[in-house]
C-alpha positions as CSV (number, residue, x, y, z in Angstrom):
1,M,33.0,36.7,26.1
2,S,32.7,35.8,29.7
3,N,29.2,36.5,31.6
4,E,30.8,38.3,33.8
5,S,32.3,40.9,30.9
6,F,28.9,41.0,29.5
7,S,27.1,42.1,32.9
8,R,29.9,44.7,33.2
9,R,29.1,46.3,30.0
10,S,25.2,45.8,30.3
11,L,25.7,47.7,33.6
12,L,27.5,50.8,31.6
13,S,25.1,50.5,28.8
14,A,22.2,50.9,31.7
15,G,23.8,54.1,32.6
16,I,25.7,52.3,35.8
17,G,28.9,54.3,36.1
18,A,32.6,53.1,36.6
19,A,32.3,53.5,40.3
20,G,29.4,51.4,40.9
21,V,30.9,48.7,38.4
22,A,34.1,48.9,40.2
23,T,32.3,48.3,43.3
24,A,30.0,45.2,41.9
25,F,32.9,43.9,40.1
26,P,36.1,44.1,42.4
27,A,38.4,42.0,40.0
28,M,37.9,44.7,37.3
29,S,41.4,46.0,36.7
30,A,42.3,49.8,37.4
31,A,42.9,50.1,33.1
32,Q,39.4,48.8,32.8
33,T,38.0,51.1,35.2
34,S,39.3,54.2,33.6
35,A,38.2,52.9,29.9
36,A,34.8,52.5,31.3
37,A,35.0,56.0,33.0
38,A,36.1,57.4,29.4
39,R,33.5,56.0,27.6
40,Q,30.9,56.9,30.2
41,Q,31.7,60.9,29.5
42,Q,30.8,60.4,26.4
43,I,27.1,59.9,27.1
44,S,24.9,63.1,27.4
45,D,21.4,63.8,27.9
46,M,19.2,65.4,24.9
47,T,20.6,68.8,26.0
48,G,23.8,67.9,25.4
49,K,24.8,68.1,29.2
50,A,27.3,65.1,30.6
51,L,25.2,62.6,32.6
52,T,26.0,61.6,35.9
53,P,26.0,57.9,36.2
54,P,24.7,56.3,39.7
55,S,27.2,54.1,41.9
56,F,26.5,51.2,43.9
57,E,27.9,49.8,46.9
58,F,27.6,46.2,48.5
59,A,24.5,45.9,50.6
60,F,24.3,42.2,51.9
61,E,23.6,38.7,50.5
62,I,20.9,36.2,51.5
63,K,21.5,32.3,51.6
64,I,18.0,31.0,51.1
65,E,17.0,27.5,51.7
66,L,14.5,25.8,49.5
67,G,11.8,23.1,49.2
68,K,11.3,20.9,46.6
69,R,10.8,22.4,43.0
70,L,7.6,22.0,41.2
71,R,7.1,22.8,37.6
72,Y,3.8,22.2,35.6
73,G,2.3,23.2,32.5
74,P,2.3,24.5,29.9
75,T,-0.6,26.3,31.1
76,F,-3.8,28.1,29.3
77,W,-1.1,31.2,28.5
78,G,1.7,28.8,26.6
79,M,4.4,28.8,29.4
80,D,5.5,26.6,32.1
81,R,5.2,27.7,35.6
82,G,6.4,26.4,38.8
83,Y,6.6,27.0,42.5
84,V,9.4,26.6,45.4
85,G,8.7,27.2,48.9
86,V,11.1,29.1,51.2
87,L,12.4,26.8,54.3
88,G,14.5,29.5,56.0
89,G,17.7,31.2,55.4
90,T,20.5,33.6,56.7
91,V,21.0,37.4,55.7
92,K,24.7,38.9,56.1
93,G,26.2,42.1,55.1
94,P,27.4,45.5,56.4
95,K,23.8,47.1,55.7
96,L,21.5,44.5,56.9
97,N,21.7,41.1,59.1
98,G,18.9,38.8,60.0
99,K,17.3,35.4,58.8
100,I,14.8,34.4,56.8
101,I,11.5,33.3,58.4
102,P,10.6,29.6,57.5
103,H,7.8,29.1,55.2
104,S,7.3,32.5,54.9
105,G,6.8,32.5,51.1
106,G,8.2,31.2,48.0
107,D,8.6,31.8,44.0
108,W,6.4,31.3,41.3
109,P,8.4,31.4,38.2
110,T,7.3,31.7,34.6
111,V,9.2,29.2,32.2
112,K,9.9,29.8,28.5
113,P,10.1,26.6,26.3
114,D,13.9,27.6,26.2
115,D,14.4,27.4,29.8
116,T,14.6,30.9,30.3
117,V,13.2,32.0,33.5
118,R,11.0,34.9,35.1
119,F,11.0,35.0,38.8
120,D,8.4,36.6,41.3
121,A,9.2,35.7,44.6
122,R,7.8,36.8,48.2
123,Y,8.9,36.3,51.6
124,L,9.6,37.7,55.0
125,I,12.9,38.7,56.6
126,E,13.2,39.0,60.2
127,A,16.3,41.5,61.0
128,D,18.7,41.0,64.0
129,D,16.6,43.4,65.9
130,G,13.2,41.7,65.5
131,T,12.1,43.8,62.4
132,I,9.9,41.8,60.1
133,I,10.4,43.1,56.3
134,E,8.7,42.2,53.0
135,L,11.0,41.1,50.1
136,H,9.7,40.8,46.8
137,N,12.2,39.6,44.5
138,T,12.0,39.7,40.7
139,G,14.8,38.5,38.2
140,V,15.3,36.9,34.9
141,R,17.8,33.7,34.4
142,Y,18.8,32.9,30.9
143,G,22.1,31.1,29.3
144,S,22.6,28.4,26.8
145,K,20.7,25.3,25.9
146,E,23.3,23.1,27.0
147,V,23.7,25.3,30.7
148,L,20.2,25.4,31.4
149,E,19.7,21.8,30.6
150,R,22.3,21.0,33.4
151,M,20.6,23.3,35.6
152,R,17.0,21.7,35.1
153,K,18.7,18.5,36.1
154,Y,20.4,20.4,39.2
155,E,23.6,19.7,38.1
156,P,26.5,21.8,39.9
157,V,26.6,25.3,37.4
158,D,29.0,28.0,37.8
159,P,27.7,31.6,38.1
160,S,29.3,32.6,35.4
161,E,28.3,30.4,32.9
162,Y,24.9,32.0,32.9
163,Y,23.3,35.2,33.4
164,M,20.8,35.7,36.6
165,G,19.6,39.4,37.3
166,L,17.5,40.6,40.4
167,T,15.0,43.5,41.2
168,P,14.2,43.2,44.6
169,R,12.0,45.6,46.4
170,F,11.8,45.8,50.3
171,D,8.4,46.8,52.4
172,A,10.2,47.7,55.6
173,P,8.5,49.4,58.6
174,V,8.8,52.9,59.6
175,G,12.4,52.6,61.8
176,P,15.9,52.2,61.2
177,H,15.2,49.5,58.5
178,D,12.7,51.9,56.2
179,W,15.7,53.0,53.9
180,L,15.3,49.5,52.3
181,S,12.0,50.6,50.9
182,R,13.4,54.2,49.4
183,T,16.4,52.6,47.9
184,I,16.9,50.9,44.4
185,F,18.8,47.5,44.3
186,V,20.3,45.2,41.7
187,G,21.4,41.9,42.4
188,K,22.9,38.7,41.1
189,A,22.4,35.1,42.1
190,D,24.3,31.4,42.6
191,R,21.4,29.3,42.0
192,R,22.2,25.7,43.5
193,E,19.9,22.6,43.6
194,S,18.4,22.9,47.4
195,Q,19.4,27.2,47.9
196,S,20.4,30.0,46.3
197,I,22.7,32.7,46.9
198,F,21.2,36.2,46.2
199,T,24.0,39.4,46.5
200,Y,22.6,42.6,46.5
201,W,24.1,46.3,46.1
202,A,22.3,49.5,46.7
203,M,22.1,52.8,44.2
204,V,23.9,55.1,46.3
């Protein structure tokens, strides 16, 4: 089973409807979408009422330039820790455009012995209109031992070979961008040696 198929199935199991899956995974065929919708209709709440799953729409992508990755440990709590600083980047999409403010933060991941990673990053976005927005990005990455070992060596690895899911939160000033603060997002990532590309969908 491919990671893309697994991701679609995971989204449906989590309550994301066929419309949202079709938006997040445009390569999904009409037949697959119809089958997903049929399965979704079988889900009901505790009173027997059919549940209406949420839908998602593409919001924007962030290409972030990263500094040297550090890893140390295991610490007193038994796991390795890491740090990578933010050097800059761009934000582009139908819902938000701007740039990543250089040196405005970084990521402090926690790494298990099997190289599964939990991310915890904070940095700042400057929108095209000059608005400063804080991004708190959390997520998880895991995969096979062979794939994670290649990633640890910074060898090229296609995103389809591993799972990397993101749950970002935004803190924006009151104004045209405050919708970011009251919207739930999910994301996927393409992790590279000196940069990462994050793709975000908004729940509507």
